[in-house]
Residue, then its C-alpha position, 0 to 999 in steps of 0.5 A: m500500500l505504501l508503494v501505491m501511495t508513494c507513486w500516487v502522490l508523485a503522480m499528483i505532484s507531477g499533475l500539478c507541476w511536471e510534464r504530462m509524460w511524467t504524469g503518465i509514467l507515474t500514473a501507470m506505475t501507481v496502477v501497476a503497483f495497485v494491481s500488483t499489491h491488491p489483486s483481490a480488490l479488483t473482484q469488488w466494485l470498491g476496488w475498481m473505484q479505488l483504481g479509478v481514483v488513483g488512475v484518474s485523479p493525477w490527470l484531472l489535476a494535469s488537465q486543470r493545470g493546463h486549463d489554468l495555464q491556458c487561462l493565464k496565457q489568455l490573461h497575459a495576452k489581454e494584458a499585453k494588448k492593454m499594455a500595448r494600447l497604453s504604450e501607444s497612448a503614452r507615445a501619443l501623449l508624449s508626441l502631443h506634449a512635444n508638439t505642444q512644447a514646439l508650438e509654445t516655442q514657436i509662439t514665444e518666438i513669434t511673440d518675440v519677433y512681434h515685440v521687435t517688429k512693434a519696437t522698430v516698425r515706425t523707425l525711419h532712420l538708422s539711429e532710431l532703429f538702433a535706439s528701438l532695438l536697445e529697448v526690446a533686446p534685453r528681454l531677448l538677448n543676454a549679451r554684454g554688448l550690441r553693434l549694428v553695422d551699416l554696410t551701405a554707407a561709405p565708409a561703413q558705419v557702426l552703432r554700439a551699445l553696452q550692457a549696464a549694471d541693471g541689465r539694460l543696453v545703453l549707448s557706448p559713451e562715444e555714441k551719445k549725442s547731447s540728446d542721448e540719441p545714437a549717432a553712427h560712428p564712421v570709424l570701425s574697429k579692427m574687429e568690426q572691419t574683420i566682421a564687415g569684410s566677412a559679411l560682404a564676402s558671404t553670399r545669400s545662397s551659402d548663408d543658412g541663418t546660423p550666427r557666426t562666431l569670432s574668437t580671435g582678434l577681439p578687444t580686451g575683455l571679450s572672449r567671443v562675439s557672434w554676428v549675423p548678416l542682414w540681407q536685402e535680397q541677395r546683398p548684405i546691407g548690415v551686420l548685427v553683432a552680439d558680445e558674449l552671447p550664450d549658445a542657447q540664444m543663438k537662434m534668437l539672435s538670428l530671429v532678431a537679425n531677420q527682422l532687422s533686415l526687413q526694417l533696415s531695408r525699409i529705412h534704406l528705401y525710405g532714405q532713397v525716397e527721401a533723397l528723391a524728394v529733396t533732389d532735382a532729378l536732372t542736376g542732382l542738386s537739392v530742390r527749391r523747397y528743401f533748400l528753403e527749409r535748410a536755409k531758414e534753419e541756417l539763418e536762424r542759427s546765424k541770428r542766434h550766434q551772431l554769424s554772417c551768411t550770403v545768398l548767391m543767385t546765379d543764372l546761365d547766360h543765353f541758355k534759351e538760345k542754346n536750347d533753341t539752337y542745339g535742343h533740350l538734350v544738349g541744354d540738359v547736359v549744360l545744366r548738369d555740368v554747371a551744377a556739378l561744377l558749382k557743387r564740387n567747388l563749394r564747401e560741404i557745409d554750404l547749400i546749393a539748389r536748383f531754383g528753377g529753370e536755369e537758375f541756381i541758388l547758393l547759401l554760403i554759411e558763416t561767410q560775410i558778403d565781402q568774403a563771398m564776392p571773391i568766391a562768387q568771382r571764382l565760381k564764375q571764372l570756373v564755369e567760364v573756362h570749363p568746356i562742356r561736351a554735349y553729344d557732338e557739340l563742344l560748348t562753353q557757358t557763362l554765369s551771372i551772379g547776384a549776391a546779398g548778405f546777412p545781416e547787411h542786406g536783409q533779416t529774413l530769407e525772403e528779403l535776402i533772396e529778393r535782393a540777390d535776385q535783384a542783384l542778379y538782374a542788375a548783372k544781366h542788364a550790365g552785360r552778363n558774365r559778372v557778379v553784382r553785389w546788392s546795393a539799394p541806391s544802384v539796383s532797381p527793385t524791378r526786373g528789366 
C-alpha cells in the first residue's frame, strides 16, 4: 500500500507541476503497483473505484493545470494588448506634449519677433532703429554688448551699445549725442572691419541663418562675439553683432537679425525716397523747397550766434538760345555740368539748389558778403573756362551772379533772396558774365 501511495502522490505532484509524460509514467506505475499489491480488490466494485481514483485523479489535476495555464496565457495576452494600447497612448501623449512644447516655442518666438517688429516698425532712420532695438533686446538677448553695422554707407558705419549694471543696453559713451540719441560712428574697429569684410564676402545662397562666431582678434575683455548678416535680397546691407552671447540664444539672435533686415531695408528705401524728394532729378542738386527749409534753419542759427551768411543767385547766360539752337538734350547736359561744377567747388557745409529753370541758388554759411564776392568771382571764372561736351557739340557757358548778405542786406530769407535776385538782374542788364553785389541806391527793385 505504501508503494501505491508513494507513486500516487508523485503522480499528483507531477499533475500539478511536471510534464504530462511524467504524469503518465507515474500514473501507470501507481496502477501497476495497485494491481500488483491488491489483486483481490479488483473482484469488488470498491476496488475498481479505488483504481479509478488513483488512475484518474493525477490527470484531472494535469488537465486543470493546463486549463489554468491556458487561462493565464489568455490573461497575459489581454494584458499585453492593454499594455500595448497604453504604450501607444503614452507615445501619443508624449508626441502631443512635444508638439505642444514646439508650438509654445514657436509662439514665444513669434511673440518675440512681434515685440521687435512693434519696437522698430515706425523707425525711419538708422539711429532710431538702433535706439528701438536697445529697448526690446534685453528681454531677448543676454549679451554684454550690441553693434549694428551699416554696410551701405561709405565708409561703413557702426552703432554700439553696452550692457549696464541693471541689465539694460545703453549707448557706448562715444555714441551719445547731447540728446542721448545714437549717432553712427564712421570709424570701425579692427574687429568690426574683420566682421564687415566677412559679411560682404558671404553670399545669400551659402548663408543658412546660423550666427557666426569670432574668437580671435577681439578687444580686451571679450572672449567671443557672434554676428549675423542682414540681407536685402541677395546683398548684405548690415551686420548685427552680439558680445558674449550664450549658445542657447543663438537662434534668437538670428530671429532678431531677420527682422532687422526687413526694417533696415525699409529705412534704406525710405532714405532713397527721401533723397528723391529733396533732389532735382536732372542736376542732382537739392530742390527749391528743401533748400528753403535748410536755409531758414541756417539763418536762424546765424541770428542766434551772431554769424554772417550770403545768398548767391546765379543764372546761365543765353541758355534759351542754346536750347533753341542745339535742343533740350544738349541744354540738359549744360545744366548738369554747371551744377556739378558749382557743387564740387563749394564747401560741404554750404547749400546749393536748383531754383528753377536755369537758375541756381547758393547759401554760403558763416561767410560775410565781402568774403563771398571773391568766391562768387571764382565760381564764375570756373564755369567760364570749363568746356562742356554735349553729344557732338563742344560748348562753353557763362554765369551771372547776384549776391546779398546777412545781416547787411536783409533779416529774413525772403528779403535776402529778393535782393540777390535783384542783384542778379542788375548783372544781366550790365552785360552778363559778372557778379553784382546788392546795393539799394544802384539796383532797381524791378526786373528789366
